[in-house]
C-alpha positions, 0 to 999 in steps of 0.5 A: 431573477437567475436560479440559484446554482444546484447544489455540488454533487462532490464531498467537500471534506474528501477534496479536502482530505485529498488535498492533504495527502498531496501536500503530505507527499511534498512534506515526506519526499522533498525533506527526507533526504536532509539530515535535520528532517524528524525521524517520524517524516521519514519512512522506516522498515521498524515502526509506522511513521508518519511518512508511511501514512501519506500513500496508504492515505492517498489510497483510502481517499482513492477507495472513497471517490471509486466507491461513490462513482461506482454506484452512480456508474454501473447502474446507469451504464451496465456492469460491463461498460462500467469496467471498460471505462475503469479498466482504460482508466487504469491502464492509463494510469500504468502508462503514465506511471511508465512514461514518468519513472520508466522501466528501471533498465534497459539495454546497452547495446543492439548486440545485448537484445536477444530472446533472454534478454528480453524475457529477463527485461519483462520479468523484472519488470512484472516483479519490480519496476512496474510497481510504482504508485500510478499503476498500483492504484490503476492495478488496484481498481481493477482487482476490486471492482467485483466488489466495489458496488457490494454490500459492507458485508462482502467488501469486510469479507473481501478485505479479509480474504485479502488479508489472509491471501497476503500472509499465507502467500509472504510466508510461501515466498512472497516476502523471500521474492520482495527481499530478493532472497532465494525462492521458487518463483524467482528461480522460475523467472530469473529475478533471484536477488533483485528486490521489488518495491511495494509489496511487488505485484502480490502487494495489491493484496495488501493495498486492496484493504486500504482502498476498500476502507476508504470504499467503506467510510464512503458509506459511513459518510454518505449514509449518516448524518454528520455527527452520527458519522463523525462518532463512528469513524472515531470510534472505529478509527480507534478501535482499528489503531488500537488492533494496530499497535497491539500487532505491531507490539508482536515485532518483539517476536522476532529474532533479530537483536538490535545490537546485531542489526545491520542493513538489510539483516531479516529475520529467520522467520520474517512472517510467522513468528517463532510464539515461543519466544513470547515467554519472558519480556521481549513483548514488553517496552514496545517504545524501547523499540521505537526509540532505538530506531531513532538513534540507528535509523537506515536511509531512506530507500527508492520511494515514489509518492508517500 
């Protein structure tokens, strides 16, 4: 009799979740342009929709599998060789991203190809056009490599530092840079007025949090019995969703009134809200914002996966 097949080392539930996110990509990308599409299937700047969950969900799955493979590869190959492997794969993702989506701009004729035009081309690519989904995945993997095999405490600390740094840098200049408003970095690069996509280069700080969260979910699933893992994931998921909803209620503090809202208009202090506005009823009835945004949704901007 033949020997029974060796048990698979793949985690089936993770493959299923990854397949779900890919299916979700087709839903949100191909239905978003239809007038009959429900608002929850479209990206919004006013609240977190189903469509806004797809790309973070895929990054979450990447973090899960990244942790799994790193724990096997680093002890086997050593840190330097393992980093070389992940670096090459990340650069391949960046290259495929450029091949698929292009540079976003170009030169209409040879006469325009001078030193200033070349500098501007690379500045715009670094700020905005490079950051399509595959490039984001690759660069984020490189960024978090130093902690991907570390303890859960270290990774939680790294997530906290990334979140704090993203808020501070957004307040200092990055929010204005992403939205094409006047700031010192754009003045230095010569890219004032050009918007970035998916957070721009510093968006990696936010995407790293999602990928590291996926790595933590691997620890929960891999080292516990199924029912214990499910219980922990449900408890932590509910807790984090509650915290996220509570944080989203703070949007009532921003000073763009619905009657004056137009596409592209931003609050005077879009990152750190004026806390004195918390008095009164601005933080109450956050569902009103949701209903209003359904009736006044803006056209969907340029998107890639998710």
